N, C-alpha and C positions, 0 to 999 in steps of 0.2 A: 529544543530536542525536548519529544515527549515521549518517546517508544524508541525500542531499539530489537532488533531480532537478529541474531548471530549465527543463527544454528545451520546456514546453509553449508555445505558439502563442499562447495568451490571457495569457500572463505568470505565469500558477501556479505557486506553489512547493510541490514534494513534501518532506515531514522525515519522514525514517523517524527512530524514536525505540528510547531501552531502554527499554521499561516503560511507555509510552506509547502506543505504535501508530504510525498514518502520520497525520501533520498536513498539511492543506490550508491554504495559506497565497494567497488570492486576495482583493484587490482592499481590503487593509488588514483583513479580516476570516480568522479560524482556526477550521477543522472542524478534531474530534478523529474519527479513524475508530479503534476499538478490537475488539476481539474481544467486547465487550456487541453491538458492529452487526455482529456477524459475523466481523470479521477471521482470519484463521487463527492469527494469533501479536500479540501485543503489542511484540515484539522485532521490529523492521525494522533491520535492519543494512545491506541493499543494496536498490535500488531499479535494476533496468531496463526500458525498454519496447518491446515486439518490434514487428514491420510490422503485428501484427490490433490494433494500442493496448491490449492487454495489460501490466501492471504485473509482473513478476517480480520479487518480494522474497525476499530471504534472512531467517529469522529462528531461534533456538534450536528451533523444534520442524519446520523443514525450508525447502525453496522453497516458494512459494507462488504463484499467478498470481492477478490481478483484472480485470476490464477497467476499463479508465481510465474510461471514460464512465458505468459505473455511480456511481464515485465522482463523477466531476464532477457527475451529476443530482442527487445526495445517496439516490439509491436503494441506499446501500450497505448497507439493512438485509440480513440473509443472503447475505451477499457472497460465503460461507466456501462458498456451492455452485459456485462458480469451480473450473476445475482446482487440484488439488494435490499437489505431487509431494513426498513424503518421502523423506529420506535416511535408509539406514541409520548406527546409530550408530556410532562409532568405538569 
C-alpha cells in the first residue's frame, strides 16, 4: 500500500499500491483496477481529488487523472483515455 484516499461521502476507501494499481474498498468488497483495465500505471503512490471529481494520481510513469465516477460505476475499462500528464525523467 502506498496511498490512501478516504474522503468519499459513501465511505469508499481508495488504496494506491506498488504494482497492484488502484484498489477500491466499499461495503467489504475490493475492486482491483490495473493497467489491464486501462489505468495508466500499476504504481499509485499519491491520490488527490480535484473540484471536478477527478482523481489525480502519481505513479512511476508520471501524473495521471481519471474521473472518480468512472471508477465508482465500474465503467473503468479503457479509463486510460482520461487526461494524462507525463513528467520528463530527471
